[in-house]
C-alpha positions in Angstrom: 59.5 101.3 259.8 62.7 102.8 258.4 63.6 106.0 256.5 66.2 105.7 253.8 67.4 109.0 252.1 69.2 109.2 248.8 71.3 112.3 248.7 73.9 113.9 246.4 74.0 117.7 245.9 75.0 117.2 242.2 72.3 116.3 239.7 72.8 113.4 237.4 74.4 111.1 239.9 71.9 108.2 239.2 70.1 109.0 242.4 66.5 108.7 241.2 67.3 105.5 239.3 68.7 104.0 242.5 65.6 105.1 244.4 63.3 103.4 241.9 65.2 100.2 241.7 65.4 99.8 245.5 61.7 100.7 246.0 60.3 98.3 243.4 62.5 95.4 244.6 61.5 96.0 248.2 57.8 96.2 247.2 58.2 93.0 245.2 59.4 91.2 248.3 56.2 92.3 250.1 57.3 95.4 251.9 55.1 98.5 251.9 57.1 101.3 250.4 56.4 105.0 250.3 58.6 107.0 248.0 58.9 110.7 249.0 59.5 112.5 245.7 61.2 115.7 246.8 63.2 116.1 243.6 61.7 119.1 241.6 62.2 117.1 238.4 59.5 114.7 239.8 60.7 111.7 237.7 59.3 109.2 240.3 55.9 110.9 240.2 55.8 110.7 236.4 56.8 107.1 236.5 54.1 106.3 239.1 51.4 108.1 237.0 52.2 106.2 233.8 52.5 102.9 235.7 49.0 102.8 237.1 48.8 101.0 240.4 52.1 99.4 241.5 51.5 96.9 244.3 52.9 98.0 247.7 54.1 101.4 246.5 52.8 104.8 247.1 54.3 108.2 246.2 54.2 111.5 248.0 55.3 114.7 246.1 55.2 118.5 246.7 57.4 118.0 249.7 58.8 120.8 251.8 61.1 121.1 254.8 58.1 121.6 257.0 55.9 118.9 255.5 58.4 116.0 255.3 58.2 115.1 259.1 54.4 115.2 258.8 54.3 112.9 255.8 56.4 110.4 257.6 54.4 110.7 260.9 51.1 110.4 259.1 52.1 107.4 257.0 54.3 105.4 259.4 51.5 102.9 260.2 51.1 101.8 256.6 54.7 102.0 255.5 57.7 99.7 256.1 60.2 101.7 254.1 60.2 105.4 253.4 62.6 106.2 250.6 63.3 109.8 250.1 64.6 111.2 246.8 66.1 114.6 247.5 66.9 117.4 245.0 70.2 117.1 243.2 71.3 120.5 244.6 72.2 122.0 247.9 68.8 122.5 249.6 67.5 123.1 253.2 65.5 119.9 252.8 68.8 118.0 252.9 69.5 118.5 256.6 65.9 117.8 257.6 65.7 114.5 255.6 69.1 113.4 256.9 68.1 114.1 260.5 65.0 111.9 260.0 66.8 109.0 258.4 67.8 105.6 259.6 70.3 105.3 256.8 71.6 107.7 254.1 72.7 106.4 250.7 74.9 108.6 248.7 74.9 107.7 245.0 78.2 108.5 243.2 79.3 108.0 239.6 82.9 107.5 238.8 83.7 111.2 238.3 85.1 114.0 240.4 82.0 116.2 240.2 79.8 113.4 241.7 82.4 112.8 244.4 82.3 116.5 245.4 78.5 116.4 245.6 78.7 113.3 247.7 81.4 114.9 249.9 78.9 117.7 250.8 76.5 115.1 252.2 79.4 113.4 254.1 80.4 116.7 255.6 76.9 117.3 256.8 76.8 113.8 258.4 80.2 114.4 260.0 79.0 117.8 261.4 75.9 116.3 262.9 78.0 113.7 264.7 80.7 116.1 265.9 78.5 119.0 267.0 75.2 117.3 268.0 76.4 113.8 268.8 74.0 112.4 266.2 75.4 109.5 264.2 73.4 108.5 261.2 74.5 105.3 259.4 75.4 106.0 255.8 76.9 104.3 252.7 77.9 105.2 249.2 76.4 103.3 246.3 78.3 103.5 243.0 76.1 104.2 240.0 76.2 103.9 236.3 79.1 101.6 236.4 80.3 100.0 233.2 80.1 96.3 233.6 83.2 95.7 231.4 85.5 98.6 232.1 86.8 100.2 235.3 87.7 103.7 234.5 90.6 105.7 236.0 88.1 108.2 237.4 86.1 105.4 239.2 89.3 103.9 240.7 90.2 107.4 242.0 86.7 107.8 243.6 87.0 104.4 245.2 90.5 105.3 246.6 89.2 108.7 248.0 86.3 107.0 249.7 88.6 104.3 251.1 90.9 107.0 252.5 88.0 108.6 254.3 86.8 105.2 255.6 83.5 105.7 253.9 81.5 102.4 253.6 80.7 101.5 250.0 78.0 99.0 249.1 79.3 95.9 247.6 76.6 96.2 244.9 77.2 98.8 242.3 74.4 99.9 240.0 75.5 98.9 236.5 74.6 100.9 233.5 71.6 99.1 231.9 69.2 100.1 229.1 66.4 98.6 231.2 66.9 101.2 233.9 66.2 104.0 231.3 63.3 102.1 229.7 61.5 101.8 233.0 61.0 105.6 233.3 59.6 105.7 229.7 57.4 102.7 230.0 56.4 102.6 233.7 56.0 99.4 235.7 58.9 97.4 237.1 61.8 95.4 235.7 59.8 92.2 236.3 56.9 93.4 234.0 59.2 94.0 231.1 59.5 91.7 228.1 62.9 90.0 228.0 62.6 89.7 224.2 62.5 93.5 223.8 64.9 94.7 226.5 68.6 93.7 226.3 70.2 92.1 229.3 67.0 92.3 231.3 68.0 89.2 233.4 71.2 91.0 234.5 69.4 94.2 235.3 66.9 92.3 237.5 69.7 90.5 239.2 71.6 93.7 239.9 68.5 95.4 241.3 67.8 92.4 243.5 71.3 92.4 244.9 71.0 96.1 245.7 67.8 95.5 247.6 69.1 92.5 249.5 72.2 94.4 250.6 70.1 97.4 251.8 67.7 95.1 253.7 70.7 93.6 255.6 71.9 97.1 256.5 68.4 98.5 257.3 66.3 95.5 258.5 62.6 95.9 258.8 60.2 93.0 259.7 58.1 91.9 256.8 54.3 92.7 257.3 52.1 89.9 258.6 50.1 89.7 255.4 53.2 89.3 253.3 54.6 86.6 255.6 51.3 84.8 255.3 51.5 85.0 251.5 55.0 83.6 251.5 53.9 80.8 253.7 51.0 80.0 251.4 53.3 80.0 248.4 55.7 77.6 250.1 
């Protein structure tokens, strides 16, 4: 069982989209995923309600600083990956979630405001390591990247992260219409009609690459039932 927290204290960083892409791809591979929807916008909860049952995914909302550890403790036996979607603002829940995490992912767009929001999370991680001796693995995931153009702002963000020796995922989340549609229509990328959604194959590939890279950084054994299903399929 592993806890992955997505955190950026600035809203609009592509955090919730990244959460949903990772969760649905992990679930598709057979992992049991619990999304902890701590964002007051509750986009994940709304997506879940319009989707009906999504195999291998459950969602917990109405999360507080006090209830988060209890949710994780009570559901650890039926969950392989907890994925926590934090508010896009400075919030007491940030320190609690980070302290419970096996890995923190910091979504950042190619803009200075996003970088500042991400820097607040990095400062908290640094403070935990320096003052409490607690080192929590973390990475930045670049979001809403234009597949054709690298902007000056994005280059600046990359340079700043490199200077601070912050690890950046090789997989950036590219801006795709399918990622917006999934919140309107529910379901997953693999249930969408490729004749009605542009570049759906590229969106699926991008999401799959993200999940694969996160699985390498935060490995969890596949449940026995899922392993048996893969063996039967082979």
